[in-house]
N, C-alpha and C positions, 0 to 999 in steps of 0.2 A: 584444482583451480581455486585461486583466492581472489579477494577483492570483490567489489560490488558489481552486480549485473546492471548494465546500462541499457537504455532503449536501443542504442546502436548494436550492442551485443545480441539483443533479441532479434533485431532485423537481420543481422548477419547469420544467425543460427537458422532462422526460417529460410532465408535466401539459399543457404547451403544445402538445405534438405528439400527444396522445391525447384521447379523450373520457372518460377515467377521472377520478373525483373526486380532488381533491388529497390527501385523507386516505388513500384507498386506495393512491395512488402512494407516499405517505410510508411507509405500512405495508409495502408490498412492497419498497421500497428498504431499509428497516430489517431486514426478514426476510432479504433477500439478504445484507446485511452481517453479520448475526448468524450465518447459515449458514456463511459464509466464515470468520469468526472462530472458530466452533466447530470446524470442520475443522482449521484451523491449530493450535488449542490442543490438538488430539488428535495432532498430529504428522503430519497428512496434508497433502500438497501440493494446491493448488487450481489446476486448469488451465482457463483460459477461452480457448477456441479463437479465433484471430485477434486476441487481445488480449495474453495472456501467461500466465506461470505464477508463482504465489507458492510458493516452496520453503522448507520448514522445514529449517534447517541447524544443526548443532551447532558452536558456537564453543568451542575448547579452552580449558581453564583456563590462566592465565598469571600472571606476576608483573608488577605495575605499580608505579608510583611516585606518591606523593602530592606534587603540586607544592609544597605548603606545607611538607612535611617530606620532602625528597628522600632523606634518610638512611634512611627507613623504607620497607621493601618492603610492598606490599599484594598479597594473593593475590586475583586475580579468578577466581571459579569458572567452570566450564564452564556454558554456557547455550545456550538455543535462540534463534536469530535468524531473521528472515524475509528472504529475498532475492527480488527480483522480476526475472524475465527477460522482456523484451518479446517478443511474437510477431512473426512476419514482417510482417504488415500494419501493426502499430503502429510497427515499426522504419522501414518505408517512409514512414509519415506524419511521423515525427520528422526525417527528412532535409529536409523542407520548412520547418522552423522557422528563423526569422530569429534567429540567435544574438546579434545586436546588441541585441535587445530583452530578452534574459534578464539577470537580475541575478546 
């Protein structure tokens, strides 16, 4: 299978493996994503055992350059970014990927 996995794909996959109505599955998936987003926006890390950790990290302010006006410095303010660290089981799964098929 190629291409990106979408929220709809996740809903359909769960729906196909359970007896829950599709609307309930969609609502639960959305609530899960909302809960994760809320925690991250509060600066909390999200740890999903056997999957990985979403970490909120602070990126330092720096001076950048505008490629259209290289003589002008641009101040890039400090900001929060999210870093994902794969868990042990996910890392093991990634080792079996055929790298020739990745773009």
